[in-house]
Structure formats: structure tokens, C-alpha cells
C-alpha positions as CSV (number, residue, x, y, z in Angstrom):
1,M,16.7,-6.6,-56.1
2,F,13.8,-5.5,-54.1
3,E,10.4,-5.1,-55.7
4,L,9.0,-1.6,-54.8
5,K,5.7,-1.5,-53.0
6,K,2.8,0.4,-54.6
7,L,1.3,3.5,-53.1
8,S,-2.4,3.3,-52.6
9,P,-4.3,5.8,-54.7
10,D,-6.0,7.3,-51.7
11,G,-2.6,8.1,-50.2
12,I,-1.5,10.4,-53.0
13,E,-2.5,13.7,-51.4
14,K,-0.6,12.9,-48.1
15,A,2.4,11.7,-50.1
16,L,2.5,14.9,-52.1
17,L,2.6,16.9,-48.8
18,K,5.5,14.7,-47.6
19,A,7.4,15.3,-50.8
20,E,7.0,19.0,-50.4
21,R,8.1,18.7,-46.8
22,Y,11.2,16.8,-47.8
23,R,12.1,19.4,-50.3
24,L,11.8,22.1,-47.6
25,L,14.0,20.0,-45.3
26,N,16.7,19.9,-48.1
27,E,16.2,16.2,-48.7
28,P,15.4,16.2,-52.4
29,A,16.3,12.6,-53.0
30,D,13.6,11.6,-50.5
31,A,11.1,13.9,-52.3
32,E,12.1,12.4,-55.6
33,S,11.4,8.9,-54.4
34,I,8.0,9.9,-53.1
35,C,7.1,11.6,-56.4
36,R,8.2,8.5,-58.4
37,D,5.9,6.4,-56.1
38,I,3.0,8.7,-56.9
39,L,3.7,8.7,-60.6
40,A,3.9,4.9,-60.7
41,V,0.3,4.8,-59.5
42,N,-0.9,7.9,-61.4
43,P,1.5,8.9,-64.3
44,D,-0.7,11.9,-65.2
45,N,-0.5,13.5,-61.7
46,R,0.6,17.1,-62.6
47,P,1.6,18.2,-59.0
48,A,3.7,15.1,-58.6
49,R,5.4,15.7,-61.9
50,V,6.2,19.3,-61.0
51,A,7.4,18.3,-57.6
52,L,9.6,15.6,-59.1
53,V,11.2,18.1,-61.5
54,L,11.8,20.5,-58.7
55,A,13.3,17.8,-56.5
56,L,15.6,16.8,-59.3
57,T,16.8,20.3,-59.8
58,D,17.4,20.6,-56.1
59,Q,20.0,17.9,-56.6
60,F,22.0,19.8,-59.3
61,G,25.5,20.4,-58.1
62,R,25.5,17.6,-55.6
63,D,27.5,14.4,-56.0
64,G,25.4,12.0,-57.9
65,G,23.0,14.8,-58.8
66,S,20.6,14.9,-61.7
67,D,21.5,15.6,-65.3
68,P,19.6,18.6,-66.5
69,E,18.9,17.1,-69.9
70,Q,17.3,14.1,-68.3
71,V,15.2,16.4,-66.0
72,L,14.0,18.3,-69.1
73,R,12.7,15.0,-70.5
74,E,10.5,14.6,-67.3
75,L,8.6,17.6,-68.5
76,E,7.1,15.8,-71.6
77,G,3.4,15.7,-71.4
78,L,3.3,18.0,-68.3
79,G,0.3,19.9,-69.6
80,S,0.0,23.3,-71.2
81,D,2.7,24.8,-73.4
82,Y,3.1,27.4,-70.7
83,E,3.9,24.9,-68.0
84,Q,6.4,23.0,-70.2
85,A,8.2,26.2,-71.2
86,Y,8.1,27.7,-67.7
87,Y,9.4,24.6,-65.9
88,A,12.0,24.0,-68.7
89,G,13.2,27.6,-67.9
90,I,13.4,26.7,-64.2
91,V,15.4,23.6,-65.0
92,C,17.9,25.6,-67.1
93,E,18.2,28.4,-64.6
94,R,18.9,26.0,-61.8
95,A,21.4,24.2,-63.9
96,A,23.1,27.5,-64.6
97,K,23.3,28.3,-60.9
98,A,24.8,24.8,-60.2
99,Q,27.3,25.3,-63.0
100,L,28.5,28.5,-61.2
101,G,29.6,26.4,-58.3
102,R,31.8,24.3,-60.4
103,R,35.4,25.0,-61.1
104,G,37.3,24.1,-64.2
105,P,37.6,25.0,-67.9
106,G,34.4,26.1,-69.5
107,A,32.4,26.3,-66.3
108,L,31.5,30.0,-66.7
109,Y,30.7,29.5,-70.4
110,G,28.4,26.6,-69.5
111,A,26.6,28.7,-66.9
112,Y,26.1,31.5,-69.4
113,E,24.7,29.0,-71.9
114,W,22.3,27.6,-69.3
115,F,21.1,31.1,-68.3
116,R,20.5,32.0,-72.0
117,R,18.6,28.8,-72.6
118,A,16.5,29.5,-69.5
119,M,15.7,33.0,-70.8
120,D,14.6,31.6,-74.1
121,Y,12.2,29.2,-72.3
122,F,10.9,32.0,-70.1
123,E,10.3,34.1,-73.2
124,E,8.4,31.2,-74.8
125,A,6.3,30.8,-71.6
126,E,5.7,34.6,-71.4
127,S,4.2,34.5,-74.9
128,V,1.5,32.1,-73.8
129,H,1.0,33.1,-70.2
130,A,-2.4,33.6,-68.5
131,P,-3.4,37.2,-67.9
132,G,-1.9,38.4,-64.7
133,D,0.7,35.7,-64.4
134,N,4.1,37.3,-64.6
135,S,6.1,34.4,-63.3
136,A,8.1,33.8,-66.5
137,L,8.8,37.5,-66.8
138,L,10.1,37.6,-63.2
139,R,12.4,34.6,-63.8
140,W,13.7,36.1,-67.1
141,N,14.5,39.3,-65.2
142,T,16.4,37.3,-62.5
143,C,18.5,35.6,-65.1
144,A,19.1,39.0,-66.9
145,R,20.2,40.6,-63.6
146,I,22.7,37.8,-62.9
147,L,24.2,38.0,-66.4
148,N,24.4,41.8,-66.1
149,R,26.1,41.6,-62.7
150,R,28.4,38.8,-63.5
151,R,30.5,40.1,-66.4
152,D,32.6,37.0,-66.3
153,L,29.7,35.0,-67.6
154,Q,29.6,35.2,-71.4
155,A,29.3,33.0,-74.4
156,A,32.2,30.8,-75.3
157,P,34.3,32.3,-78.1
158,E,33.7,30.7,-81.5
159,T,37.4,29.8,-81.6
160,A,37.8,28.6,-78.0
161,P,40.9,26.5,-77.6
162,T,40.4,22.9,-76.7
163,L,42.1,21.2,-73.8
164,L,44.3,19.3,-76.2
165,E,45.8,22.4,-77.8
């Protein structure tokens, strides 16, 4: 095993810029690695925590991609109640969109559940948002439009058959 090298604290700002650049280049695993290096030096770095969460969500639907429940745990201690709820909504919305790309039993039910969970988080964020910040409302509307347009997305029936039946 290799011991990881420590980032110097004065290199954090440039490292954050590189993480954002890797996300824009569709290289979220590289962005994740940089964010983890930043957080190893400064665990309370809010921009690095947000960038990490977004990089992890960029990996949803990819082989070896992130687990949404684990990504939600990365939000603990992020800051305000608004930020935690808003970014939890983002995680769930992106998990829903990744679920849409999957095939197999229950995939559409799963996508619906992730969208509804995202909408719940966005409503929570909207209830504590700063004046003039409509980000949570905009995300909620996006989820609502997807669910309105995609009639095949709906809650699983209470008596859904199992694969063994």
C-alpha cells in the first residue's frame, strides 16, 4: 500500500480550481480524489465538501459509481440546514436520473422514489432559504416536470410481486 502525500494548506485554493476543472472535463473520479486530499488537510472546508458531493454524484450510473446513501452521509456537518437539505436534494435528484438509465425490475419505481425524496429535501431547503434564493424551488420544479412528463414513473404498488413469485 502507498501512503498518500499531504497537500500543503497554501495549495488548497488551486486544488479546488483543479477539482472543478476535472468535473467540467467529465473526470469526476479525479475531482473526488483532489477533494479528499483537501479534506484530509482541512476537514471543515465547505467548498471542498460540496465539490466532493457533486463529483460523487457525477459518478452515479457508472461502473463502480458511488452509492447515493453513502454520498448523503458526506453532507453531515456541511453547514446550514439549508445547505444540507439542498445538497441532499441534489444527491437524490441525480440518483433518480441515474436510475432512469438502468434496466430491470423496479428501476422506474426506484427512480420515482428518488425524485420524491429529492422533492422532500428541496421543500425542506425552501422552508429555510435566504431571501431571493430560489434554487430549491427551481430544483423542485424540475423534478415535478420530469414526473409530470414521465407517466411511467410512479410509486411501487403496495402489493408489488417479488421476483420469487
